[in-house]
VOLUMZA-910830 format. One record per residue (C-alpha): chain; x, y, z. Coordinates in steps of 0.001 Angstrom, whole numbers, plus 500000, padded with zeros to 6 digits. Example, Ala and Ser with C-alpha at 12.3 -4.5 7.8 and 13.67 -1.06 7.14 Angstrom:
// residues 2
> A	512300	495500	507800
> A	513670	498940	507140
//
This chain:
// residues 123
> A	450519	949994	340912
> A	450365	950244	344669
> A	447884	948479	346945
> A	445556	947206	344250
> A	445063	950541	342501
> A	443642	950161	339040
> A	444260	952574	336167
> A	440725	953942	336673
> A	441315	954809	340349
> A	445009	955737	340279
> A	445652	959295	341445
> A	442202	959759	342971
> A	441750	960561	346665
> A	440893	957692	348983
> A	437770	957391	351096
> A	439513	958765	354182
> A	440828	961824	352336
> A	437426	962452	350802
> A	435712	962151	354191
> A	438177	964268	356169
> A	439096	966964	353669
> A	436067	966906	351348
> A	438095	966122	348223
> A	436099	965571	345042
> A	436832	962106	343613
> A	437152	963538	340098
> A	439169	966771	340465
> A	440345	966693	344121
> A	438844	970124	344872
> A	437501	970622	348401
> A	433867	970675	347315
> A	432418	967385	348606
> A	430540	968640	351674
> A	427683	971168	351821
> A	427270	970690	355601
> A	429225	968718	358213
> A	427586	965407	357243
> A	425752	966234	353984
> A	427162	965794	350505
> A	427003	968749	348143
> A	424646	968292	345170
> A	427607	968528	342773
> A	431229	969614	342613
> A	431530	973376	342151
> A	434852	972944	340343
> A	434239	970133	337825
> A	430460	969579	337944
> A	430625	965941	339127
> A	427153	964909	340365
> A	427053	963768	344004
> A	423277	963904	344572
> A	422575	960420	343208
> A	424991	958761	345621
> A	423718	960461	348786
> A	422691	957610	351135
> A	419484	958417	352989
> A	417042	956892	355419
> A	417465	953336	356596
> A	420777	952744	354827
> A	422478	954999	357396
> A	421091	952896	360245
> A	423943	950440	359608
> A	426360	953236	360529
> A	424493	955076	363265
> A	423357	952080	365326
> A	426771	950424	365932
> A	428402	953790	366639
> A	425643	954622	369134
> A	426070	951274	370888
> A	429837	951802	371120
> A	429378	955314	372526
> A	426901	954096	375170
> A	429247	951272	376171
> A	432163	953716	376370
> A	430105	956060	378563
> A	429143	953218	380909
> A	432739	951982	381117
> A	434045	955480	381781
> A	431454	956030	384504
> A	432282	952691	386114
> A	436033	953266	386022
> A	436353	956938	387044
> A	432958	958101	388401
> A	433250	961639	386973
> A	430655	964185	388092
> A	427501	964479	386020
> A	428350	967961	384728
> A	431725	966694	383423
> A	430071	963773	381665
> A	427435	966023	380084
> A	430083	968454	378920
> A	432443	965752	377623
> A	429870	963581	375882
> A	428137	966677	374515
> A	431299	967330	372504
> A	432411	963762	371765
> A	429108	962319	370511
> A	428480	964867	367708
> A	432095	964705	366557
> A	432096	960902	366413
> A	428702	960751	364671
> A	429639	963360	362071
> A	432931	961565	361431
> A	431209	958195	361023
> A	428558	959630	358699
> A	431156	961454	356592
> A	433180	958265	356233
> A	430114	956189	355296
> A	428803	958755	352808
> A	432221	959212	351194
> A	432555	955419	350841
> A	429073	955166	349283
> A	429887	957993	346867
> A	433202	956415	345829
> A	431505	953037	345312
> A	428723	954594	343227
> A	431146	956587	341083
> A	433390	953572	340455
> A	430352	951483	339574
> A	429146	954109	337083
> A	432606	954349	335460
> A	432788	950594	334808
> A	429456	950537	332993
//
């Protein structure tokens, strides 16, 4: 088995594949996401329940806060180094910030879902 894969997890998509492509951990159908950063209630192909593993509220603070700090530091560094005009910064960060936040939330939610599903399979 490669890279620590166990018989229970062999052949299943990884966290990155689930986050990027929305692959269901059970059947690998593209049914994981109902919105850009919101898990679907269940898989439309196999019926796997995702609703119980949806992280909400304060648990997402551990993802959002560090990403926000990094984005603010990047904006300050960029402004210090290049001094772009305000309209260019507003346009650039208006695109970058939502993309980075959605990506971070998708990765965190996919990891929480995978952890919850693996935990329920071992019981």
